[in-house]
mmCIF file of the N, C-alpha and C atoms, coordinates in Angstrom:
data_MODEL
# 
_entry.id   MODEL 
# 
loop_
_atom_site.group_PDB 
_atom_site.id 
_atom_site.type_symbol 
_atom_site.label_atom_id 
_atom_site.label_alt_id 
_atom_site.label_comp_id 
_atom_site.label_asym_id 
_atom_site.label_entity_id 
_atom_site.label_seq_id 
_atom_site.pdbx_PDB_ins_code 
_atom_site.Cartn_x 
_atom_site.Cartn_y 
_atom_site.Cartn_z 
_atom_site.occupancy 
_atom_site.B_iso_or_equiv 
_atom_site.pdbx_formal_charge 
_atom_site.auth_seq_id 
_atom_site.auth_comp_id 
_atom_site.auth_asym_id 
_atom_site.auth_atom_id 
_atom_site.pdbx_PDB_model_num 
ATOM 1   N N  . MET A 1 1  ? 43.268 42.905 26.759 1.00 0.00 ? 1  MET A N  1 
ATOM 2   C CA . MET A 1 1  ? 43.111 43.556 25.471 1.00 0.00 ? 1  MET A CA 1 
ATOM 3   C C  . MET A 1 1  ? 41.670 43.359 25.010 1.00 0.00 ? 1  MET A C  1 
ATOM 4   N N  . PRO A 1 2  ? 40.923 44.429 24.748 1.00 0.00 ? 2  PRO A N  1 
ATOM 5   C CA . PRO A 1 2  ? 39.535 44.292 24.324 1.00 0.00 ? 2  PRO A CA 1 
ATOM 6   C C  . PRO A 1 2  ? 39.437 43.712 22.912 1.00 0.00 ? 2  PRO A C  1 
ATOM 7   N N  . ILE A 1 3  ? 38.396 42.957 22.703 1.00 0.00 ? 3  ILE A N  1 
ATOM 8   C CA . ILE A 1 3  ? 38.117 42.397 21.387 1.00 0.00 ? 3  ILE A CA 1 
ATOM 9   C C  . ILE A 1 3  ? 37.189 43.362 20.675 1.00 0.00 ? 3  ILE A C  1 
ATOM 10  N N  . ASP A 1 4  ? 37.541 43.747 19.471 1.00 0.00 ? 4  ASP A N  1 
ATOM 11  C CA . ASP A 1 4  ? 36.775 44.720 18.717 1.00 0.00 ? 4  ASP A CA 1 
ATOM 12  C C  . ASP A 1 4  ? 35.314 44.279 18.588 1.00 0.00 ? 4  ASP A C  1 
ATOM 13  N N  . GLY A 1 5  ? 34.397 45.119 19.026 1.00 0.00 ? 5  GLY A N  1 
ATOM 14  C CA . GLY A 1 5  ? 32.976 44.852 18.892 1.00 0.00 ? 5  GLY A CA 1 
ATOM 15  C C  . GLY A 1 5  ? 32.395 43.957 19.972 1.00 0.00 ? 5  GLY A C  1 
ATOM 16  N N  . PHE A 1 6  ? 33.201 43.478 20.920 1.00 0.00 ? 6  PHE A N  1 
ATOM 17  C CA . PHE A 1 6  ? 32.715 42.592 21.965 1.00 0.00 ? 6  PHE A CA 1 
ATOM 18  C C  . PHE A 1 6  ? 32.218 43.406 23.146 1.00 0.00 ? 6  PHE A C  1 
ATOM 19  N N  . ASP A 1 7  ? 31.056 43.054 23.652 1.00 0.00 ? 7  ASP A N  1 
ATOM 20  C CA . ASP A 1 7  ? 30.482 43.718 24.820 1.00 0.00 ? 7  ASP A CA 1 
ATOM 21  C C  . ASP A 1 7  ? 30.944 42.970 26.067 1.00 0.00 ? 7  ASP A C  1 
ATOM 22  N N  . PRO A 1 8  ? 31.835 43.559 26.878 1.00 0.00 ? 8  PRO A N  1 
ATOM 23  C CA . PRO A 1 8  ? 32.406 42.848 28.017 1.00 0.00 ? 8  PRO A CA 1 
ATOM 24  C C  . PRO A 1 8  ? 31.500 42.755 29.240 1.00 0.00 ? 8  PRO A C  1 
ATOM 25  N N  . ARG A 1 9  ? 30.311 43.353 29.172 1.00 0.00 ? 9  ARG A N  1 
ATOM 26  C CA . ARG A 1 9  ? 29.417 43.296 30.329 1.00 0.00 ? 9  ARG A CA 1 
ATOM 27  C C  . ARG A 1 9  ? 29.015 41.857 30.617 1.00 0.00 ? 9  ARG A C  1 
ATOM 28  N N  . PRO A 1 10 ? 28.918 41.494 31.893 1.00 0.00 ? 10 PRO A N  1 
ATOM 29  C CA . PRO A 1 10 ? 28.474 40.140 32.217 1.00 0.00 ? 10 PRO A CA 1 
ATOM 30  C C  . PRO A 1 10 ? 27.040 39.934 31.736 1.00 0.00 ? 10 PRO A C  1 
ATOM 31  N N  . ILE A 1 11 ? 26.715 38.727 31.392 1.00 0.00 ? 11 ILE A N  1 
ATOM 32  C CA . ILE A 1 11 ? 25.369 38.407 30.943 1.00 0.00 ? 11 ILE A CA 1 
ATOM 33  C C  . ILE A 1 11 ? 24.594 37.980 32.182 1.00 0.00 ? 11 ILE A C  1 
ATOM 34  N N  . THR A 1 12 ? 23.657 38.815 32.595 1.00 0.00 ? 12 THR A N  1 
ATOM 35  C CA . THR A 1 12 ? 22.857 38.511 33.772 1.00 0.00 ? 12 THR A CA 1 
ATOM 36  C C  . THR A 1 12 ? 21.389 38.542 33.394 1.00 0.00 ? 12 THR A C  1 
ATOM 37  N N  . VAL A 1 13 ? 20.616 37.712 34.053 1.00 0.00 ? 13 VAL A N  1 
ATOM 38  C CA . VAL A 1 13 ? 19.184 37.658 33.783 1.00 0.00 ? 13 VAL A CA 1 
ATOM 39  C C  . VAL A 1 13 ? 18.436 37.712 35.110 1.00 0.00 ? 13 VAL A C  1 
ATOM 40  N N  . PRO A 1 14 ? 17.295 38.413 35.156 1.00 0.00 ? 14 PRO A N  1 
ATOM 41  C CA . PRO A 1 14 ? 16.496 38.456 36.379 1.00 0.00 ? 14 PRO A CA 1 
ATOM 42  C C  . PRO A 1 14 ? 15.999 37.064 36.769 1.00 0.00 ? 14 PRO A C  1 
ATOM 43  N N  . ALA A 1 15 ? 15.615 36.913 38.034 1.00 0.00 ? 15 ALA A N  1 
ATOM 44  C CA . ALA A 1 15 ? 15.216 35.612 38.570 1.00 0.00 ? 15 ALA A CA 1 
ATOM 45  C C  . ALA A 1 15 ? 14.024 34.993 37.845 1.00 0.00 ? 15 ALA A C  1 
ATOM 46  N N  . CYS A 1 16 ? 13.134 35.796 37.292 1.00 0.00 ? 16 CYS A N  1 
ATOM 47  C CA . CYS A 1 16 ? 11.954 35.244 36.619 1.00 0.00 ? 16 CYS A CA 1 
ATOM 48  C C  . CYS A 1 16 ? 12.267 34.754 35.208 1.00 0.00 ? 16 CYS A C  1 
ATOM 49  N N  . HIS A 1 17 ? 13.476 34.954 34.760 1.00 0.00 ? 17 HIS A N  1 
ATOM 50  C CA . HIS A 1 17 ? 13.909 34.534 33.434 1.00 0.00 ? 17 HIS A CA 1 
ATOM 51  C C  . HIS A 1 17 ? 14.620 33.185 33.529 1.00 0.00 ? 17 HIS A C  1 
ATOM 52  N N  . PRO A 1 18 ? 14.869 32.546 32.384 1.00 0.00 ? 18 PRO A N  1 
ATOM 53  C CA . PRO A 1 18 ? 15.687 31.318 32.418 1.00 0.00 ? 18 PRO A CA 1 
ATOM 54  C C  . PRO A 1 18 ? 17.051 31.645 33.033 1.00 0.00 ? 18 PRO A C  1 
ATOM 55  N N  . THR A 1 19 ? 17.676 30.660 33.625 1.00 0.00 ? 19 THR A N  1 
ATOM 56  C CA . THR A 1 19 ? 18.994 30.882 34.219 1.00 0.00 ? 19 THR A CA 1 
ATOM 57  C C  . THR A 1 19 ? 20.016 31.179 33.130 1.00 0.00 ? 19 THR A C  1 
ATOM 58  N N  . GLU A 1 20 ? 21.139 31.764 33.544 1.00 0.00 ? 20 GLU A N  1 
ATOM 59  C CA . GLU A 1 20 ? 22.213 32.033 32.585 1.00 0.00 ? 20 GLU A CA 1 
ATOM 60  C C  . GLU A 1 20 ? 22.654 30.730 31.924 1.00 0.00 ? 20 GLU A C  1 
ATOM 61  N N  . ARG A 1 21 ? 22.755 29.660 32.715 1.00 0.00 ? 21 ARG A N  1 
ATOM 62  C CA . ARG A 1 21 ? 23.171 28.360 32.170 1.00 0.00 ? 21 ARG A CA 1 
ATOM 63  C C  . ARG A 1 21 ? 22.154 27.852 31.152 1.00 0.00 ? 21 ARG A C  1 
ATOM 64  N N  . ALA A 1 22 ? 20.869 28.038 31.420 1.00 0.00 ? 22 ALA A N  1 
ATOM 65  C CA . ALA A 1 22 ? 19.837 27.611 30.473 1.00 0.00 ? 22 ALA A CA 1 
ATOM 66  C C  . ALA A 1 22 ? 19.963 28.383 29.163 1.00 0.00 ? 22 ALA A C  1 
ATOM 67  N N  . LEU A 1 23 ? 20.244 29.693 29.266 1.00 0.00 ? 23 LEU A N  1 
ATOM 68  C CA . LEU A 1 23 ? 20.428 30.493 28.048 1.00 0.00 ? 23 LEU A CA 1 
ATOM 69  C C  . LEU A 1 23 ? 21.684 30.056 27.297 1.00 0.00 ? 23 LEU A C  1 
ATOM 70  N N  . GLN A 1 24 ? 22.752 29.749 28.029 1.00 0.00 ? 24 GLN A N  1 
ATOM 71  C CA . GLN A 1 24 ? 23.977 29.272 27.378 1.00 0.00 ? 24 GLN A CA 1 
ATOM 72  C C  . GLN A 1 24 ? 23.716 27.966 26.631 1.00 0.00 ? 24 GLN A C  1 
ATOM 73  N N  . ARG A 1 25 ? 23.023 27.058 27.281 1.00 0.00 ? 25 ARG A N  1 
ATOM 74  C CA . ARG A 1 25 ? 22.729 25.764 26.647 1.00 0.00 ? 25 ARG A CA 1 
ATOM 75  C C  . ARG A 1 25 ? 21.813 25.953 25.433 1.00 0.00 ? 25 ARG A C  1 
ATOM 76  N N  . TYR A 1 26 ? 20.839 26.843 25.544 1.00 0.00 ? 26 TYR A N  1 
ATOM 77  C CA . TYR A 1 26 ? 19.942 27.131 24.422 1.00 0.00 ? 26 TYR A CA 1 
ATOM 78  C C  . TYR A 1 26 ? 20.729 27.728 23.258 1.00 0.00 ? 26 TYR A C  1 
ATOM 79  N N  . ALA A 1 27 ? 21.604 28.689 23.560 1.00 0.00 ? 27 ALA A N  1 
ATOM 80  C CA . ALA A 1 27 ? 22.381 29.368 22.516 1.00 0.00 ? 27 ALA A CA 1 
ATOM 81  C C  . ALA A 1 27 ? 23.282 28.401 21.770 1.00 0.00 ? 27 ALA A C  1 
ATOM 82  N N  . SER A 1 28 ? 23.748 27.359 22.443 1.00 0.00 ? 28 SER A N  1 
ATOM 83  C CA . SER A 1 28 ? 24.647 26.397 21.797 1.00 0.00 ? 28 SER A CA 1 
ATOM 84  C C  . SER A 1 28 ? 23.929 25.108 21.395 1.00 0.00 ? 28 SER A C  1 
ATOM 85  N N  . ASN A 1 29 ? 22.600 25.146 21.373 1.00 0.00 ? 29 ASN A N  1 
ATOM 86  C CA . ASN A 1 29 ? 21.780 23.996 20.951 1.00 0.00 ? 29 ASN A CA 1 
ATOM 87  C C  . ASN A 1 29 ? 22.065 22.743 21.768 1.00 0.00 ? 29 ASN A C  1 
ATOM 88  N N  . GLU A 1 30 ? 22.195 22.902 23.072 1.00 0.00 ? 30 GLU A N  1 
ATOM 89  C CA . GLU A 1 30 ? 22.461 21.775 23.957 1.00 0.00 ? 30 GLU A CA 1 
ATOM 90  C C  . GLU A 1 30 ? 21.283 21.486 24.883 1.00 0.00 ? 30 GLU A C  1 
ATOM 91  N N  . THR A 1 31 ? 20.088 21.933 24.534 1.00 0.00 ? 31 THR A N  1 
ATOM 92  C CA . THR A 1 31 ? 18.925 21.710 25.396 1.00 0.00 ? 31 THR A CA 1 
ATOM 93  C C  . THR A 1 31 ? 18.032 20.619 24.825 1.00 0.00 ? 31 THR A C  1 
ATOM 94  N N  . GLY A 1 32 ? 17.301 19.989 25.711 1.00 0.00 ? 32 GLY A N  1 
ATOM 95  C CA . GLY A 1 32 ? 16.316 19.016 25.281 1.00 0.00 ? 32 GLY A CA 1 
ATOM 96  C C  . GLY A 1 32 ? 15.106 19.725 24.699 1.00 0.00 ? 32 GLY A C  1 
ATOM 97  N N  . PRO A 1 33 ? 14.225 18.978 24.053 1.00 0.00 ? 33 PRO A N  1 
ATOM 98  C CA . PRO A 1 33 ? 13.084 19.591 23.362 1.00 0.00 ? 33 PRO A CA 1 
ATOM 99  C C  . PRO A 1 33 ? 12.142 20.371 24.288 1.00 0.00 ? 33 PRO A C  1 
ATOM 100 N N  . GLN A 1 34 ? 11.887 19.865 25.495 1.00 0.00 ? 34 GLN A N  1 
ATOM 101 C CA . GLN A 1 34 ? 10.970 20.570 26.404 1.00 0.00 ? 34 GLN A CA 1 
ATOM 102 C C  . GLN A 1 34 ? 11.569 21.896 26.866 1.00 0.00 ? 34 GLN A C  1 
ATOM 103 N N  . ARG A 1 35 ? 12.827 21.873 27.279 1.00 0.00 ? 35 ARG A N  1 
ATOM 104 C CA . ARG A 1 35 ? 13.496 23.088 27.753 1.00 0.00 ? 35 ARG A CA 1 
ATOM 105 C C  . ARG A 1 35 ? 13.648 24.072 26.599 1.00 0.00 ? 35 ARG A C  1 
ATOM 106 N N  . LYS A 1 36 ? 13.983 23.560 25.414 1.00 0.00 ? 36 LYS A N  1 
ATOM 107 C CA . LYS A 1 36 ? 14.148 24.424 24.241 1.00 0.00 ? 36 LYS A CA 1 
ATOM 108 C C  . LYS A 1 36 ? 12.847 25.173 23.946 1.00 0.00 ? 36 LYS A C  1 
ATOM 109 N N  . LYS A 1 37 ? 11.732 24.458 24.020 1.00 0.00 ? 37 LYS A N  1 
ATOM 110 C CA . LYS A 1 37 ? 10.434 25.075 23.757 1.00 0.00 ? 37 LYS A CA 1 
ATOM 111 C C  . LYS A 1 37 ? 10.127 26.146 24.810 1.00 0.00 ? 37 LYS A C  1 
ATOM 112 N N  . LYS A 1 38 ? 10.397 25.833 26.073 1.00 0.00 ? 38 LYS A N  1 
ATOM 113 C CA . LYS A 1 38 ? 10.118 26.779 27.156 1.00 0.00 ? 38 LYS A CA 1 
ATOM 114 C C  . LYS A 1 38 ? 10.949 28.053 27.008 1.00 0.00 ? 38 LYS A C  1 
ATOM 115 N N  . VAL A 1 39 ? 12.241 27.905 26.697 1.00 0.00 ? 39 VAL A N  1 
ATOM 116 C CA . VAL A 1 39 ? 13.100 29.069 26.522 1.00 0.00 ? 39 VAL A CA 1 
ATOM 117 C C  . VAL A 1 39 ? 12.663 29.855 25.283 1.00 0.00 ? 39 VAL A C  1 
ATOM 118 N N  . ALA A 1 40 ? 12.356 29.153 24.199 1.00 0.00 ? 40 ALA A N  1 
ATOM 119 C CA . ALA A 1 40 ? 11.928 29.826 22.964 1.00 0.00 ? 40 ALA A CA 1 
ATOM 120 C C  . ALA A 1 40 ? 10.662 30.648 23.202 1.00 0.00 ? 40 ALA A C  1 
ATOM 121 N N  . GLU A 1 41 ? 9.726  30.105 23.964 1.00 0.00 ? 41 GLU A N  1 
ATOM 122 C CA . GLU A 1 41 ? 8.505  30.847 24.276 1.00 0.00 ? 41 GLU A CA 1 
ATOM 123 C C  . GLU A 1 41 ? 8.834  32.103 25.089 1.00 0.00 ? 41 GLU A C  1 
ATOM 124 N N  . HIS A 1 42 ? 9.747  31.973 26.027 1.00 0.00 ? 42 HIS A N  1 
ATOM 125 C CA . HIS A 1 42 ? 10.155 33.134 26.819 1.00 0.00 ? 42 HIS A CA 1 
ATOM 126 C C  . HIS A 1 42 ? 10.812 34.194 25.934 1.00 0.00 ? 42 HIS A C  1 
ATOM 127 N N  . LEU A 1 43 ? 11.639 33.753 25.007 1.00 0.00 ? 43 LEU A N  1 
ATOM 128 C CA . LEU A 1 43 ? 12.361 34.691 24.142 1.00 0.00 ? 43 LEU A CA 1 
ATOM 129 C C  . LEU A 1 43 ? 11.427 35.502 23.246 1.00 0.00 ? 43 LEU A C  1 
ATOM 130 N N  . GLU A 1 44 ? 10.257 34.951 22.936 1.00 0.00 ? 44 GLU A N  1 
ATOM 131 C CA . GLU A 1 44 ? 9.301  35.680 22.102 1.00 0.00 ? 44 GLU A CA 1 
ATOM 132 C C  . GLU A 1 44 ? 8.919  37.022 22.730 1.00 0.00 ? 44 GLU A C  1 
ATOM 133 N N  . ASP A 1 45 ? 8.856  37.051 24.062 1.00 0.00 ? 45 ASP A N  1 
ATOM 134 C CA . ASP A 1 45 ? 8.401  38.261 24.752 1.00 0.00 ? 45 ASP A CA 1 
ATOM 135 C C  . ASP A 1 45 ? 9.493  38.997 25.512 1.00 0.00 ? 45 ASP A C  1 
ATOM 136 N N  . CYS A 1 46 ? 10.729 38.509 25.466 1.00 0.00 ? 46 CYS A N  1 
ATOM 137 C CA . CYS A 1 46 ? 11.765 39.107 26.306 1.00 0.00 ? 46 CYS A CA 1 
ATOM 138 C C  . CYS A 1 46 ? 12.968 39.571 25.473 1.00 0.00 ? 46 CYS A C  1 
ATOM 139 N N  . ALA A 1 47 ? 13.013 40.852 25.218 1.00 0.00 ? 47 ALA A N  1 
ATOM 140 C CA . ALA A 1 47 ? 14.115 41.416 24.433 1.00 0.00 ? 47 ALA A CA 1 
ATOM 141 C C  . ALA A 1 47 ? 15.444 41.288 25.178 1.00 0.00 ? 47 ALA A C  1 
ATOM 142 N N  . GLU A 1 48 ? 15.401 41.380 26.505 1.00 0.00 ? 48 GLU A N  1 
ATOM 143 C CA . GLU A 1 48 ? 16.629 41.275 27.301 1.00 0.00 ? 48 GLU A CA 1 
ATOM 144 C C  . GLU A 1 48 ? 17.289 39.903 27.114 1.00 0.00 ? 48 GLU A C  1 
ATOM 145 N N  . CYS A 1 49 ? 16.504 38.851 27.179 1.00 0.00 ? 49 CYS A N  1 
ATOM 146 C CA . CYS A 1 49 ? 17.056 37.506 27.009 1.00 0.00 ? 49 CYS A CA 1 
ATOM 147 C C  . CYS A 1 49 ? 17.441 37.239 25.548 1.00 0.00 ? 49 CYS A C  1 
ATOM 148 N N  . ARG A 1 50 ? 16.683 37.795 24.604 1.00 0.00 ? 50 ARG A N  1 
ATOM 149 C CA . ARG A 1 50 ? 17.084 37.665 23.190 1.00 0.00 ? 50 ARG A CA 1 
ATOM 150 C C  . ARG A 1 50 ? 18.449 38.304 22.985 1.00 0.00 ? 50 ARG A C  1 
ATOM 151 N N  . GLY A 1 51 ? 18.669 39.460 23.615 1.00 0.00 ? 51 GLY A N  1 
ATOM 152 C CA . GLY A 1 51 ? 19.967 40.120 23.522 1.00 0.00 ? 51 GLY A CA 1 
ATOM 153 C C  . GLY A 1 51 ? 21.069 39.260 24.126 1.00 0.00 ? 51 GLY A C  1 
ATOM 154 N N  . ALA A 1 52 ? 20.761 38.602 25.250 1.00 0.00 ? 52 ALA A N  1 
ATOM 155 C CA . ALA A 1 52 ? 21.749 37.715 25.877 1.00 0.00 ? 52 ALA A CA 1 
ATOM 156 C C  . ALA A 1 52 ? 22.096 36.562 24.955 1.00 0.00 ? 52 ALA A C  1 
ATOM 157 N N  . ILE A 1 53 ? 21.110 35.997 24.278 1.00 0.00 ? 53 ILE A N  1 
ATOM 158 C CA . ILE A 1 53 ? 21.346 34.892 23.340 1.00 0.00 ? 53 ILE A CA 1 
ATOM 159 C C  . ILE A 1 53 ? 22.246 35.371 22.195 1.00 0.00 ? 53 ILE A C  1 
ATOM 160 N N  . ILE A 1 54 ? 21.971 36.545 21.680 1.00 0.00 ? 54 ILE A N  1 
ATOM 161 C CA . ILE A 1 54 ? 22.791 37.092 20.592 1.00 0.00 ? 54 ILE A CA 1 
ATOM 162 C C  . ILE A 1 54 ? 24.228 37.258 21.056 1.00 0.00 ? 54 ILE A C  1 
ATOM 163 N N  . ARG A 1 55 ? 24.423 37.809 22.261 1.00 0.00 ? 55 ARG A N  1 
ATOM 164 C CA . ARG A 1 55 ? 25.785 37.995 22.780 1.00 0.00 ? 55 ARG A CA 1 
ATOM 165 C C  . ARG A 1 55 ? 26.483 36.659 23.026 1.00 0.00 ? 55 ARG A C  1 
ATOM 166 N N  . LEU A 1 56 ? 25.760 35.691 23.553 1.00 0.00 ? 56 LEU A N  1 
ATOM 167 C CA . LEU A 1 56 ? 26.352 34.372 23.792 1.00 0.00 ? 56 LEU A CA 1 
ATOM 168 C C  . LEU A 1 56 ? 26.774 33.709 22.483 1.00 0.00 ? 56 LEU A C  1 
ATOM 169 N N  . ARG A 1 57 ? 25.937 33.790 21.471 1.00 0.00 ? 57 ARG A N  1 
ATOM 170 C CA . ARG A 1 57 ? 26.269 33.174 20.174 1.00 0.00 ? 57 ARG A CA 1 
ATOM 171 C C  . ARG A 1 57 ? 27.447 33.892 19.518 1.00 0.00 ? 57 ARG A C  1 
ATOM 172 N N  . GLU A 1 58 ? 27.502 35.206 19.652 1.00 0.00 ? 58 GLU A N  1 
ATOM 173 C CA . GLU A 1 58 ? 28.625 35.965 19.087 1.00 0.00 ? 58 GLU A CA 1 
ATOM 174 C C  . GLU A 1 58 ? 29.921 35.606 19.809 1.00 0.00 ? 58 GLU A C  1 
ATOM 175 N N  . LEU A 1 59 ? 29.862 35.491 21.116 1.00 0.00 ? 59 LEU A N  1 
ATOM 176 C CA . LEU A 1 59 ? 31.038 35.101 21.880 1.00 0.00 ? 59 LEU A CA 1 
ATOM 177 C C  . LEU A 1 59 ? 31.523 33.713 21.472 1.00 0.00 ? 59 LEU A C  1 
ATOM 178 N N  . ALA A 1 60 ? 30.610 32.777 21.301 1.00 0.00 ? 60 ALA A N  1 
ATOM 179 C CA . ALA A 1 60 ? 30.974 31.419 20.873 1.00 0.00 ? 60 ALA A CA 1 
ATOM 180 C C  . ALA A 1 60 ? 31.593 31.440 19.479 1.00 0.00 ? 60 ALA A C  1 
ATOM 181 N N  . ARG A 1 61 ? 31.027 32.259 18.578 1.00 0.00 ? 61 ARG A N  1 
ATOM 182 C CA . ARG A 1 61 ? 31.575 32.349 17.221 1.00 0.00 ? 61 ARG A CA 1 
ATOM 183 C C  . ARG A 1 61 ? 32.987 32.910 17.247 1.00 0.00 ? 61 ARG A C  1 
ATOM 184 N N  . ARG A 1 62 ? 33.199 33.951 18.038 1.00 0.00 ? 62 ARG A N  1 
ATOM 185 C CA . ARG A 1 62 ? 34.532 34.550 18.133 1.00 0.00 ? 62 ARG A CA 1 
ATOM 186 C C  . ARG A 1 62 ? 35.535 33.576 18.740 1.00 0.00 ? 62 ARG A C  1 
ATOM 187 N N  . PHE A 1 63 ? 35.094 32.806 19.718 1.00 0.00 ? 63 PHE A N  1 
ATOM 188 C CA . PHE A 1 63 ? 35.980 31.817 20.318 1.00 0.00 ? 63 PHE A CA 1 
ATOM 189 C C  . PHE A 1 63 ? 36.367 30.755 19.289 1.00 0.00 ? 63 PHE A C  1 
ATOM 190 N N  . ARG A 1 64 ? 35.395 30.275 18.508 1.00 0.00 ? 64 ARG A N  1 
ATOM 191 C CA . ARG A 1 64 ? 35.701 29.280 17.463 1.00 0.00 ? 64 ARG A CA 1 
ATOM 192 C C  . ARG A 1 64 ? 36.679 29.850 16.440 1.00 0.00 ? 64 ARG A C  1 
ATOM 193 N N  . ASP A 1 65 ? 36.477 31.113 16.050 1.00 0.00 ? 65 ASP A N  1 
ATOM 194 C CA . ASP A 1 65 ? 37.396 31.757 15.104 1.00 0.00 ? 65 ASP A CA 1 
ATOM 195 C C  . ASP A 1 65 ? 38.805 31.844 15.689 1.00 0.00 ? 65 ASP A C  1 
ATOM 196 N N  . PHE A 1 66 ? 38.895 32.238 16.956 1.00 0.00 ? 66 PHE A N  1 
ATOM 197 C CA . PHE A 1 66 ? 40.192 32.324 17.624 1.00 0.00 ? 66 PHE A CA 1 
ATOM 198 C C  . PHE A 1 66 ? 40.849 30.947 17.686 1.00 0.00 ? 66 PHE A C  1 
ATOM 199 N N  . GLU A 1 67 ? 40.064 29.945 18.031 1.00 0.00 ? 67 GLU A N  1 
ATOM 200 C CA . GLU A 1 67 ? 40.585 28.584 18.132 1.00 0.00 ? 67 GLU A CA 1 
ATOM 201 C C  . GLU A 1 67 ? 41.139 28.105 16.782 1.00 0.00 ? 67 GLU A C  1 
ATOM 202 N N  . ARG A 1 68 ? 40.392 28.371 15.708 1.00 0.00 ? 68 ARG A N  1 
ATOM 203 C CA . ARG A 1 68 ? 40.865 27.980 14.368 1.00 0.00 ? 68 ARG A CA 1 
ATOM 204 C C  . ARG A 1 68 ? 42.177 28.672 14.020 1.00 0.00 ? 68 ARG A C  1 
ATOM 205 N N  . CYS A 1 69 ? 42.288 29.961 14.317 1.00 0.00 ? 69 CYS A N  1 
ATOM 206 C CA . CYS A 1 69 ? 43.506 30.705 14.032 1.00 0.00 ? 69 CYS A CA 1 
ATOM 207 C C  . CYS A 1 69 ? 44.677 30.163 14.857 1.00 0.00 ? 69 CYS A C  1 
ATOM 208 N N  . ALA A 1 70 ? 44.411 29.860 16.113 1.00 0.00 ? 70 ALA A N  1 
ATOM 209 C CA . ALA A 1 70 ? 45.476 29.327 16.976 1.00 0.00 ? 70 ALA A CA 1 
ATOM 210 C C  . ALA A 1 70 ? 45.966 27.975 16.469 1.00 0.00 ? 70 ALA A C  1 
ATOM 211 N N  . ILE A 1 71 ? 45.056 27.123 16.093 1.00 0.00 ? 71 ILE A N  1 
ATOM 212 C CA . ILE A 1 71 ? 45.422 25.804 15.579 1.00 0.00 ? 71 ILE A CA 1 
ATOM 213 C C  . ILE A 1 71 ? 46.200 25.951 14.271 1.00 0.00 ? 71 ILE A C  1 
ATOM 214 N N  . ALA A 1 72 ? 45.730 26.836 13.401 1.00 0.00 ? 72 ALA A N  1 
ATOM 215 C CA . ALA A 1 72 ? 46.401 27.047 12.123 1.00 0.00 ? 72 ALA A CA 1 
ATOM 216 C C  . ALA A 1 72 ? 47.820 27.590 12.325 1.00 0.00 ? 72 ALA A C  1 
ATOM 217 N N  . SER A 1 73 ? 48.006 28.438 13.320 1.00 0.00 ? 73 SER A N  1 
ATOM 218 C CA . SER A 1 73 ? 49.342 29.005 13.532 1.00 0.00 ? 73 SER A CA 1 
ATOM 219 C C  . SER A 1 73 ? 50.328 27.953 14.015 1.00 0.00 ? 73 SER A C  1 
ATOM 220 N N  . PHE A 1 74 ? 49.848 26.953 14.746 1.00 0.00 ? 74 PHE A N  1 
ATOM 221 C CA . PHE A 1 74 ? 50.720 25.872 15.184 1.00 0.00 ? 74 PHE A CA 1 
ATOM 222 C C  . PHE A 1 74 ? 51.026 24.891 14.066 1.00 0.00 ? 74 PHE A C  1 
ATOM 223 N N  . ALA A 1 75 ? 50.147 24.820 13.071 1.00 0.00 ? 75 ALA A N  1 
ATOM 224 C CA . ALA A 1 75 ? 50.320 23.886 11.969 1.00 0.00 ? 75 ALA A CA 1 
ATOM 225 C C  . ALA A 1 75 ? 51.327 24.387 10.940 1.00 0.00 ? 75 ALA A C  1 
ATOM 226 N N  . GLN A 1 76 ? 51.581 25.695 10.934 1.00 0.00 ? 76 GLN A N  1 
ATOM 227 C CA . GLN A 1 76 ? 52.526 26.261 9.973  1.00 0.00 ? 76 GLN A CA 1 
ATOM 228 C C  . GLN A 1 76 ? 53.954 26.006 10.421 1.00 0.00 ? 76 GLN A C  1 
ATOM 229 N N  . PRO A 1 77 ? 54.855 25.683 9.460  1.00 0.00 ? 77 PRO A N  1 
ATOM 230 C CA . PRO A 1 77 ? 56.254 25.427 9.822  1.00 0.00 ? 77 PRO A CA 1 
ATOM 231 C C  . PRO A 1 77 ? 56.985 26.690 10.221 1.00 0.00 ? 77 PRO A C  1 
# 
């Protein structure tokens, strides 16, 4: 079942870009300061990777919303 407004395309990045895992870690604030700076500098000039970050953050937000709803539904009598 599709999620309204969700782009189901896989998030892929060319070899000269940060890895998908690096972008995932950056999007969720799980990178160290050196890696964060390097990815941030890349994002300044790369619309493709900025778009990937936006999609990753939106996916994480939707997952958190789903998780909250699921937990709340189990808490109700």
